[in-house]
KOLLUMKOL-364337 format. One record per residue (C-alpha): residue number from 1; residue in three letters; x, y, z. Coordinates in Angstrom, 3 decimals. Example, Ala and Ser with C-alpha at 12.3 -4.5 7.8 and 13.67 -1.06 7.14 Angstrom:
// KOLLUMKOL-364337
1, Ala, 12.300, -4.500, 7.800
2, Ser, 13.670, -1.060, 7.140
END
This chain:
// KOLLUMKOL-364337
1, Met, 23.873, 11.887, -34.185
2, Thr, 21.626, 9.533, -32.152
3, Ile, 19.190, 11.240, -29.754
4, Val, 19.923, 9.837, -26.123
5, Thr, 17.739, 10.827, -23.205
6, Arg, 17.731, 9.362, -19.699
7, Phe, 15.483, 9.206, -16.508
8, Ala, 17.723, 9.354, -13.570
9, Pro, 15.768, 9.247, -10.236
10, Ser, 16.966, 8.833, -6.747
11, Pro, 15.630, 5.632, -5.132
12, Thr, 14.409, 7.520, -2.158
13, Trp, 10.690, 7.057, -2.570
14, Tyr, 7.993, 5.794, -5.016
15, Leu, 7.523, 7.087, -8.488
16, His, 5.639, 10.415, -8.429
17, Ile, 2.993, 11.154, -10.933
18, Gly, 4.854, 14.213, -12.126
19, Ser, 8.114, 12.173, -12.556
20, Leu, 6.022, 9.793, -14.714
21, Arg, 5.161, 12.666, -16.889
22, Thr, 8.835, 13.468, -17.220
23, Val, 9.547, 9.915, -18.107
24, Leu, 6.722, 10.109, -20.715
25, Tyr, 8.107, 13.288, -22.371
26, Asn, 11.555, 11.687, -22.461
27, Tyr, 10.084, 8.641, -24.083
28, Leu, 8.023, 10.407, -26.635
29, Tyr, 10.849, 12.777, -27.645
30, Thr, 13.312, 9.819, -28.021
31, Lys, 11.036, 7.547, -29.956
32, Gln, 10.042, 10.359, -32.251
33, His, 13.683, 10.622, -33.170
34, Asp, 14.452, 6.956, -33.291
35, Gly, 16.753, 7.457, -30.383
36, Lys, 17.712, 5.536, -27.120
37, Phe, 16.030, 6.139, -23.708
38, Met, 17.971, 5.059, -20.666
39, Leu, 17.338, 4.582, -16.936
40, Arg, 19.987, 5.402, -14.543
41, Ile, 19.631, 5.173, -10.742
42, Glu, 21.207, 8.028, -8.851
43, Asp, 21.700, 6.411, -5.460
44, Thr, 24.650, 8.422, -3.924
45, Asp, 22.593, 9.969, -1.244
46, Arg, 22.860, 6.981, 1.025
47, Thr, 21.157, 8.717, 4.038
48, Arg, 17.792, 8.763, 2.044
49, Leu, 18.093, 5.412, 0.319
50, Val, 14.990, 3.124, 0.184
51, Glu, 16.202, -0.339, -0.714
52, Val, 13.094, -1.440, -2.584
53, Ser, 12.562, 1.898, -4.471
54, Ala, 14.776, 1.208, -7.457
55, Glu, 13.195, -2.239, -8.068
56, Asn, 9.631, -0.914, -7.622
57, Leu, 10.442, 1.983, -9.924
58, Gln, 11.448, -0.378, -12.786
59, Glu, 8.265, -2.483, -12.206
60, Val, 6.018, 0.569, -12.423
61, Leu, 7.635, 1.711, -15.616
62, Ala, 7.148, -1.786, -17.074
63, Ser, 3.461, -1.803, -15.881
64, Val, 2.805, 1.452, -17.818
65, Gly, 4.600, 0.516, -20.932
66, Leu, 7.559, 2.916, -20.738
67, Ile, 10.467, 0.434, -20.919
68, Pro, 13.898, 1.919, -21.149
69, Asp, 16.095, 0.834, -24.035
70, Glu, 18.965, 0.450, -21.696
71, Gly, 19.147, 0.293, -17.837
72, Pro, 19.718, -2.035, -14.948
73, Asn, 17.330, -4.676, -16.302
74, Asn, 18.520, -4.474, -19.918
75, Pro, 22.225, -3.439, -19.684
76, Gly, 24.106, -2.227, -22.684
77, Glu, 27.638, -0.722, -23.164
78, Lys, 27.231, 2.176, -20.807
79, Trp, 26.787, 0.136, -17.598
80, Pro, 26.863, 0.218, -14.710
81, Tyr, 23.642, 2.176, -14.208
82, Phe, 23.752, 2.547, -10.385
83, Gln, 25.907, 5.530, -9.369
84, Ser, 27.083, 3.784, -6.283
85, Glu, 28.847, 1.276, -8.591
86, Arg, 30.586, 4.081, -10.556
87, Leu, 32.685, 5.657, -7.680
88, Asp, 36.072, 4.965, -9.354
89, Ile, 34.927, 6.873, -12.385
90, Tyr, 34.065, 9.893, -10.219
91, Gln, 37.488, 9.899, -8.533
92, Thr, 39.166, 10.017, -11.904
93, Tyr, 37.356, 13.034, -12.984
94, Ile, 37.426, 15.001, -9.738
95, Lys, 41.225, 14.822, -9.904
96, Lys, 41.150, 16.417, -13.293
97, Leu, 39.056, 19.419, -11.925
98, Ile, 41.376, 19.808, -8.950
99, Glu, 44.532, 19.769, -11.146
100, Asn, 43.030, 22.519, -13.362
101, Trp, 41.959, 24.522, -10.390
102, His, 38.355, 24.107, -11.228
103, Ala, 37.665, 22.497, -7.792
104, Tyr, 39.237, 22.774, -4.451
105, Tyr, 39.477, 20.984, -1.027
106, Cys, 37.323, 22.357, 1.714
107, Phe, 38.190, 21.402, 5.237
108, Cys, 35.268, 23.384, 7.020
109, Ser, 33.617, 21.435, 9.718
110, Ser, 29.825, 20.902, 9.676
111, Glu, 29.660, 23.069, 12.848
112, Arg, 31.293, 26.047, 11.107
113, Leu, 29.020, 25.653, 8.126
114, Asp, 26.001, 25.474, 10.316
115, Glu, 26.940, 28.626, 12.137
116, Leu, 27.696, 30.414, 8.795
117, Arg, 24.304, 29.487, 7.521
118, Thr, 22.617, 30.748, 10.659
119, Glu, 24.526, 34.029, 10.546
120, Gln, 23.524, 34.566, 6.868
121, Gln, 19.782, 33.710, 7.664
122, Glu, 19.800, 36.227, 10.476
123, Leu, 21.238, 38.954, 8.265
124, Gly, 18.751, 38.129, 5.441
125, Leu, 21.550, 37.046, 3.101
126, Pro, 21.683, 34.175, 0.704
127, Thr, 22.964, 30.920, 2.338
128, Lys, 26.208, 30.184, 0.404
129, Tyr, 29.616, 29.112, 1.236
130, Asp, 32.044, 31.940, 2.022
131, Lys, 34.825, 30.342, 0.087
132, Lys, 37.184, 30.267, 3.155
133, Cys, 39.182, 27.250, 1.928
134, Arg, 39.250, 28.287, -1.722
135, Tyr, 42.382, 30.366, -1.233
136, Leu, 44.501, 28.042, 0.867
137, Thr, 47.911, 27.699, -0.440
138, Pro, 48.991, 24.373, -1.869
139, Glu, 51.219, 23.944, 1.241
140, Glu, 48.281, 24.438, 3.718
141, Val, 46.095, 22.019, 1.637
142, Gln, 48.841, 19.325, 1.779
143, Ala, 49.302, 19.907, 5.410
144, Asn, 45.586, 19.325, 6.030
145, Leu, 45.630, 16.219, 3.944
146, Asp, 48.633, 14.877, 5.760
147, Ala, 46.744, 15.488, 8.987
148, Trp, 43.915, 13.438, 7.651
149, Leu, 41.483, 16.223, 8.311
150, Pro, 37.950, 15.403, 6.761
151, Tyr, 37.207, 17.435, 3.754
152, Thr, 34.764, 17.791, 0.841
153, Ile, 35.680, 18.992, -2.737
154, Arg, 33.928, 22.068, -3.992
155, Leu, 33.224, 23.597, -7.413
156, Ala, 35.333, 26.854, -8.026
157, Val, 32.742, 29.135, -9.481
158, Pro, 34.328, 31.740, -11.593
159, Glu, 33.779, 35.448, -10.539
160, Gly, 32.437, 38.353, -12.472
161, Arg, 30.653, 36.667, -15.395
162, Asp, 27.248, 35.422, -16.580
163, Ile, 26.643, 31.669, -16.835
164, Ser, 24.195, 31.020, -19.751
165, Phe, 22.407, 28.203, -21.448
166, Thr, 19.579, 27.871, -23.786
167, Asp, 16.421, 25.861, -22.790
168, Thr, 14.183, 24.523, -25.490
169, Ile, 10.965, 25.531, -23.583
170, Arg, 12.139, 28.794, -21.910
171, Gly, 14.745, 30.152, -24.284
172, Lys, 17.935, 31.657, -23.187
173, Ile, 18.632, 31.729, -19.358
174, Ser, 21.473, 33.669, -17.862
175, Val, 22.737, 33.789, -14.215
176, Pro, 25.427, 35.989, -12.658
177, Ser, 28.156, 33.803, -11.241
178, Lys, 27.950, 35.708, -8.014
179, Asp, 24.605, 34.042, -7.312
180, Val, 26.003, 30.537, -7.766
181, Asp, 27.349, 28.636, -4.766
182, Asp, 30.576, 26.780, -4.696
183, Gln, 28.826, 23.588, -4.734
184, Val, 30.056, 20.414, -2.969
185, Leu, 31.002, 17.773, -5.602
186, Ile, 32.497, 15.168, -3.450
187, Lys, 31.216, 14.596, 0.147
188, Thr, 33.345, 13.444, 3.116
189, Asp, 32.333, 9.887, 2.435
190, Trp, 33.702, 10.225, -0.980
191, Phe, 30.418, 9.791, -2.645
192, Pro, 29.689, 12.374, -5.354
193, Thr, 26.841, 14.760, -4.976
194, Tyr, 24.106, 14.808, -7.687
195, His, 25.479, 17.807, -9.370
196, Phe, 28.925, 16.351, -10.134
197, Ala, 27.745, 12.793, -10.831
198, Val, 25.004, 13.800, -13.195
199, Val, 27.443, 15.791, -15.466
200, Val, 29.959, 12.925, -15.639
201, Asp, 27.458, 10.284, -16.196
202, Asp, 25.531, 12.244, -18.796
203, Tyr, 28.745, 12.891, -20.778
204, Leu, 30.005, 9.212, -20.562
205, Met, 26.611, 7.980, -21.547
206, Trp, 26.354, 10.166, -24.472
207, Val, 23.273, 11.896, -23.356
208, Thr, 22.230, 14.546, -25.955
209, Asp, 19.099, 15.939, -24.420
210, Ile, 18.032, 16.390, -20.714
211, Ile, 14.313, 16.674, -20.167
212, Arg, 13.575, 17.253, -16.451
213, Trp, 11.414, 19.345, -13.955
214, Asp, 12.000, 23.108, -13.971
215, Glu, 12.994, 22.936, -10.122
216, Trp, 16.432, 21.953, -11.607
217, Ile, 16.830, 25.321, -13.490
218, Pro, 18.744, 27.005, -10.474
219, Ser, 21.078, 24.104, -10.594
220, Thr, 21.857, 24.090, -14.291
221, Pro, 24.478, 26.852, -14.214
222, Lys, 26.701, 24.619, -11.897
223, His, 26.268, 21.788, -14.481
224, Val, 27.188, 24.364, -17.279
225, Leu, 30.448, 25.243, -15.477
226, Leu, 31.433, 21.631, -15.113
227, Tyr, 30.881, 21.023, -18.857
228, Glu, 33.116, 24.009, -19.535
229, Ala, 35.686, 22.963, -17.086
230, Phe, 36.004, 19.531, -18.826
231, Gly, 35.819, 21.025, -22.239
232, Trp, 32.758, 18.880, -23.021
233, Glu, 29.852, 19.718, -25.394
234, Met, 26.658, 20.409, -23.442
235, Pro, 23.501, 18.577, -23.985
236, Arg, 20.242, 20.397, -24.826
237, Tyr, 18.149, 21.393, -21.747
238, Ser, 14.369, 21.251, -21.586
239, His, 12.946, 22.037, -18.199
240, Val, 9.134, 21.256, -17.987
241, Pro, 6.732, 22.882, -15.440
242, Pro, 5.539, 21.106, -12.291
243, Leu, 2.231, 19.549, -11.890
244, Ile, 0.139, 21.535, -9.256
245, Gly, -3.049, 20.586, -7.352
246, Asn, -6.407, 22.345, -7.574
247, Asp, -5.100, 24.434, -4.724
248, Lys, -2.554, 25.724, -7.140
249, Lys, 0.414, 24.261, -5.023
250, Lys, 2.924, 21.899, -6.378
251, Leu, 2.063, 18.393, -5.960
252, Ser, 3.845, 17.028, -2.925
253, Lys, 6.573, 14.331, -3.431
254, Arg, 5.995, 13.021, 0.117
255, Thr, 2.412, 12.014, -0.010
256, Trp, 1.404, 8.465, -1.180
257, Asp, -1.728, 9.577, -2.968
258, Val, 0.348, 11.020, -5.964
259, Ser, 2.397, 7.921, -6.555
260, Val, 1.969, 6.007, -9.709
261, Glu, 1.692, 2.739, -7.760
262, Ile, -1.507, 3.923, -6.023
263, Phe, -3.147, 4.812, -9.216
264, Leu, -2.301, 1.346, -10.624
265, Gln, -3.650, -0.190, -7.448
266, Lys, -6.911, 1.699, -7.908
267, Trp, -6.710, 0.536, -11.413
268, Tyr, -6.542, 3.625, -13.499
269, Ile, -5.633, 2.068, -16.861
270, His, -2.214, 2.983, -17.723
271, Glu, -2.983, 4.008, -21.293
272, Ala, -5.510, 6.566, -19.684
273, Ile, -2.901, 7.746, -17.306
274, Leu, -0.298, 8.396, -20.047
275, Asn, -2.920, 10.076, -22.329
276, Tyr, -4.043, 12.513, -19.507
277, Ile, -0.536, 13.490, -18.191
278, Ala, 0.748, 13.960, -21.574
279, Leu, -1.685, 16.774, -22.059
280, Leu, -0.856, 18.416, -18.762
281, Gly, 1.413, 21.241, -19.889
282, Trp, 1.633, 20.279, -23.587
283, Asn, -0.823, 21.529, -26.167
284, Pro, -1.496, 19.192, -29.230
285, Lys, -3.075, 22.104, -31.027
286, Thr, -6.360, 20.183, -31.628
287, Thr, -9.657, 19.508, -30.043
288, Glu, -8.855, 15.802, -29.803
289, Glu, -8.171, 14.412, -26.263
290, Ile, -7.740, 10.577, -26.703
291, Phe, -4.354, 9.583, -28.020
292, Ser, -2.706, 6.248, -28.002
293, Leu, 0.982, 6.123, -27.212
294, Ser, 1.895, 5.664, -30.910
295, Glu, -0.158, 8.794, -31.683
296, Leu, 1.594, 10.759, -28.919
297, Ile, 4.883, 9.833, -30.312
298, Lys, 3.952, 11.187, -33.686
299, Arg, 2.402, 14.459, -32.371
300, Phe, 4.502, 15.461, -29.255
301, Lys, 6.629, 18.545, -29.571
302, Leu, 8.862, 19.690, -26.761
303, Glu, 8.641, 23.317, -28.181
304, Asp, 4.826, 23.235, -27.414
305, Val, 5.245, 22.467, -23.738
306, His, 3.904, 25.257, -21.669
307, Lys, 6.051, 27.227, -19.215
308, Ala, 3.340, 27.493, -16.420
309, Gly, 2.337, 24.569, -14.060
310, Ala, -0.495, 22.329, -15.100
311, Val, -3.336, 21.360, -12.738
312, Phe, -3.604, 17.674, -11.976
313, Asp, -7.253, 17.127, -11.680
314, Ile, -8.336, 13.547, -10.385
315, Glu, -11.880, 13.983, -11.792
316, Arg, -10.292, 14.603, -15.284
317, Leu, -8.213, 11.463, -14.913
318, Glu, -11.360, 9.470, -13.995
319, Trp, -13.086, 10.866, -17.127
320, Phe, -10.125, 9.610, -19.323
321, Asn, -10.106, 6.321, -17.414
322, Ser, -13.969, 5.867, -18.086
323, Arg, -13.424, 6.586, -21.771
324, Tyr, -10.885, 3.878, -22.145
325, Ile, -13.061, 1.490, -20.249
326, Leu, -15.866, 2.167, -22.596
327, Ser, -13.742, 1.806, -25.629
328, Tyr, -12.699, -1.807, -24.928
329, Ser, -14.539, -4.972, -26.055
330, Ile, -15.850, -7.030, -23.197
331, Glu, -13.079, -9.545, -23.898
332, Thr, -10.218, -7.064, -23.799
333, Leu, -11.818, -5.477, -20.676
334, Glu, -11.985, -8.848, -19.056
335, Asp, -8.452, -9.588, -19.839
336, Lys, -7.282, -6.270, -18.322
337, Leu, -9.585, -6.988, -15.278
338, Lys, -7.796, -10.374, -14.726
339, Ile, -4.417, -8.833, -15.004
340, Tyr, -5.297, -6.280, -12.365
341, Leu, -6.932, -8.747, -10.000
342, Arg, -4.016, -11.182, -10.412
343, Arg, -1.718, -8.527, -9.033
344, Tyr, -3.907, -6.672, -6.404
345, Asn, -6.857, -8.829, -5.627
346, Pro, -6.201, -12.603, -6.387
347, Lys, -8.905, -13.506, -3.794
348, Leu, -11.646, -11.903, -6.020
349, Leu, -10.160, -13.540, -9.153
350, Glu, -10.389, -16.879, -7.475
351, Thr, -13.992, -16.214, -6.559
352, Met, -14.983, -15.221, -10.112
353, Ser, -13.280, -18.328, -11.561
354, Gln, -15.964, -20.341, -9.758
355, Phe, -18.791, -18.820, -11.954
356, Pro, -19.382, -19.351, -15.536
357, Ile, -17.486, -17.093, -18.078
358, Glu, -20.820, -15.809, -19.579
359, Tyr, -21.982, -14.750, -16.183
360, Asn, -18.838, -12.778, -15.439
361, Arg, -19.034, -11.123, -18.797
362, Lys, -22.671, -10.126, -18.318
363, Ile, -21.703, -8.380, -15.081
364, Leu, -18.769, -6.643, -16.643
365, Ser, -20.844, -5.641, -19.682
366, Glu, -23.502, -4.110, -17.368
367, Leu, -20.967, -2.230, -15.265
368, Gln, -18.847, -0.990, -18.159
369, Thr, -20.770, 2.248, -18.578
370, Arg, -20.745, 2.913, -14.777
371, Leu, -16.997, 2.316, -13.952
372, Lys, -14.710, 5.114, -13.551
373, Ile, -11.950, 3.045, -12.104
374, Leu, -11.897, -0.757, -12.059
375, Ser, -11.053, -0.981, -8.282
376, Glu, -14.678, -0.182, -7.852
377, Tyr, -15.502, -3.520, -9.449
378, Glu, -15.495, -5.546, -6.173
379, Glu, -17.741, -3.237, -4.242
380, Leu, -20.239, -3.080, -7.091
381, Thr, -20.242, -6.746, -7.659
382, His, -20.179, -8.221, -4.161
383, Phe, -23.852, -9.380, -4.202
384, Phe, -23.185, -11.059, -7.605
385, Tyr, -20.685, -13.485, -6.001
386, His, -21.808, -13.639, -2.352
387, Glu, -25.330, -14.571, -0.879
388, Lys, -26.631, -12.274, 2.039
389, Glu, -28.541, -14.045, 4.827
390, Ser, -30.335, -10.891, 5.928
391, Phe, -31.197, -7.390, 4.781
392, Asp, -32.936, -4.255, 5.678
393, Thr, -36.537, -4.426, 4.519
394, Ser, -36.778, -0.714, 4.510
395, Leu, -34.864, -0.716, 1.256
396, Phe, -38.231, -1.870, -0.437
397, Ile, -40.140, 1.172, 0.666
398, Asn, -39.773, 4.094, -1.917
399, Ser, -42.250, 6.952, -1.883
400, Lys, -41.137, 8.045, -5.267
401, Met, -42.250, 4.673, -6.622
402, Lys, -45.452, 4.763, -4.771
403, Ile, -44.448, 1.952, -2.320
404, Ser, -45.249, 2.610, 1.173
405, Thr, -45.930, -0.925, 2.769
406, Leu, -44.373, -4.291, 2.763
407, Glu, -47.592, -5.891, 1.609
408, Glu, -47.360, -3.837, -1.686
409, Val, -43.882, -5.139, -1.971
410, Arg, -45.107, -8.786, -1.590
411, Glu, -47.738, -8.202, -4.306
412, Ser, -45.068, -6.735, -6.670
413, Leu, -42.669, -9.637, -6.106
414, Glu, -45.438, -12.182, -6.569
415, Phe, -46.417, -10.510, -9.741
416, Ala, -42.821, -10.530, -11.049
417, Tyr, -42.408, -14.203, -10.054
418, Glu, -45.477, -15.312, -12.081
419, Ile, -44.027, -13.617, -15.124
420, Leu, -40.688, -15.408, -14.582
421, Asn, -42.467, -18.665, -14.057
422, Asn, -43.885, -18.713, -17.518
423, Asp, -41.254, -20.798, -19.460
424, Thr, -42.730, -19.814, -22.742
425, Tyr, -41.108, -16.419, -22.539
426, Asn, -37.579, -15.836, -23.707
427, Phe, -35.347, -14.559, -20.916
428, Glu, -32.082, -15.119, -22.643
429, Val, -31.936, -11.537, -24.409
430, Ile, -32.150, -8.314, -22.408
431, Glu, -34.395, -6.687, -24.999
432, Asp, -36.917, -9.495, -24.727
433, Ile, -36.991, -9.368, -20.886
434, Lys, -37.702, -5.613, -21.131
435, Asp, -40.486, -6.063, -23.659
436, Ile, -42.193, -8.832, -21.597
437, Phe, -42.071, -6.961, -18.206
438, Ile, -43.170, -3.729, -19.607
439, Gln, -46.091, -5.190, -21.520
440, Lys, -47.347, -7.268, -18.513
441, Ile, -46.948, -4.314, -16.171
442, Ser, -48.921, -2.112, -18.444
443, Glu, -51.683, -4.836, -19.048
444, Ala, -51.919, -4.918, -15.159
445, Gly, -52.487, -1.209, -14.958
446, Lys, -49.484, -0.804, -12.791
447, Lys, -46.452, 1.593, -12.849
448, Asn, -43.026, 0.185, -13.873
449, Gly, -41.458, 1.485, -10.645
450, Gln, -43.996, -0.213, -8.468
451, Ile, -42.916, -3.652, -9.696
452, Leu, -39.229, -3.100, -10.822
453, Trp, -38.062, -1.333, -7.605
454, Pro, -39.002, -4.255, -5.370
455, Val, -37.490, -6.757, -7.804
456, Arg, -34.231, -4.849, -8.002
457, Val, -34.018, -4.823, -4.215
458, Ala, -34.930, -8.519, -3.965
459, Leu, -32.232, -9.531, -6.465
460, Ser, -29.459, -7.381, -5.058
461, Trp, -30.351, -6.613, -1.407
462, Glu, -28.470, -3.282, -2.062
463, Lys, -29.353, 0.327, -1.889
464, Phe, -27.653, 0.778, -5.338
465, Ser, -27.360, -1.723, -8.077
466, Pro, -28.077, -2.182, -11.844
467, Gly, -31.782, -2.137, -12.717
468, Ala, -34.145, -5.082, -12.061
469, Leu, -34.375, -6.161, -15.722
470, Glu, -30.624, -6.232, -16.118
471, Leu, -30.199, -8.161, -12.978
472, Ile, -32.687, -10.779, -14.333
473, Tyr, -30.603, -10.860, -17.502
474, Ile, -27.462, -11.511, -15.591
475, Phe, -28.802, -13.926, -12.991
476, Trp, -30.884, -15.864, -15.437
477, Arg, -34.519, -16.910, -14.899
478, Glu, -33.998, -19.597, -12.318
479, Lys, -31.620, -17.773, -10.121
480, Ser, -33.910, -14.684, -10.217
481, Met, -36.861, -16.736, -9.135
482, Gln, -34.933, -18.202, -6.264
483, Lys, -33.892, -14.856, -4.959
484, Ile, -37.429, -13.527, -5.242
485, Gln, -38.655, -16.588, -3.363
486, Lys, -36.050, -15.905, -0.611
487, Ser, -37.130, -12.325, -0.282
488, Leu, -40.784, -13.304, -0.085
489, Lys, -39.988, -15.865, 2.673
490, Leu, -38.070, -13.238, 4.708
491, Leu, -40.864, -10.732, 4.262
492, Ser, -43.259, -13.171, 5.569
END
């Protein structure tokens, strides 16, 4: 039997980081068993539909490398993949449920249902349908239909039994049928609800395994009843715990800061994102933490997923991201930076293209150990690509470096300029630059900070930047001399 899994989101918002973990678990499990992973768009809730959501979702999945084997962008034999295009299918199967008394017409108005809900809440009772229409005679039902009364179609939950299913992560789960509501299956607009469409689609698309958030556990008994009513074999269920914040509350679905898109815009590398979220709730039973996608496919086991929620810690994600940045060659990191800038910051990419490749690579090499996320690149490199016309001279003053006057600053810059003006020295290699300056500073009986702090400020005009000698290496000798001269002129 071929393993078939699916990710079936509602296109009502962005792709949540917790949903991405669900996609990842589906993907890992499927690839581990040489199965097929599908994408289906559950767009039957027309009131909450966001038009661009489905397209954006598919773009994000492609961006992180979790491409479905079958779906809207690469259709197979189980199309269509939008539920709104499958309405005729649902009509066929709802008729079967009505004929076999597993579903019934409900003619209750929304006003009556609101009153019922309010009354139950005031009495502290569970808010459930009271089954008023369940026991209408066939003649009464037909009379209402002939009168064109609006209706929904509800699931006829059997009474006096337990509804059970086995969960891969949580074991056997049983729920008394008295606690299960007669769920609406078809709405007044003839669109199916999630609970009906998901069962029909999963069966017709040969889905063997359903891996989803544990918030769907209370709904699963309704799905079990539908499988039983149709006489279909049930898929295997695996309900994964939610992601929670440091405040121990479930990450909200309604805040933009937990969307995968925002992490990509800040340029958290997608391999780092997948590596980190794979470990949220799953224990690889090793001290290792860095895993490629192919390694995760080999090691992942649904049975080892925890039952409790996992804390999503942005600082831990930053740590994973920095490890990946460090692991790349400069050429690879440069390629990834260009891909990112092409999508999110083409203006900076255009600016960089006006400078020599070696210059850009020197900058990236220097920042490689400092970057947590690559969206920091623009802020950290602004002075490399843009000339300032003025700056705050107080940046030169530094009590820790024993620099208290601008006259001392001028002396230090003139000292550094004389070293750079000697063309017999090699300023092409960072180690040689360090050796030359440290030696000359020592021979002059000065402290390193007394010289290098003013040079760093003169080259960057920033409060924070790479060190003076690293900047000389990046800017080259001539450019460094020009910048020091400019600072001396402004100080005068």
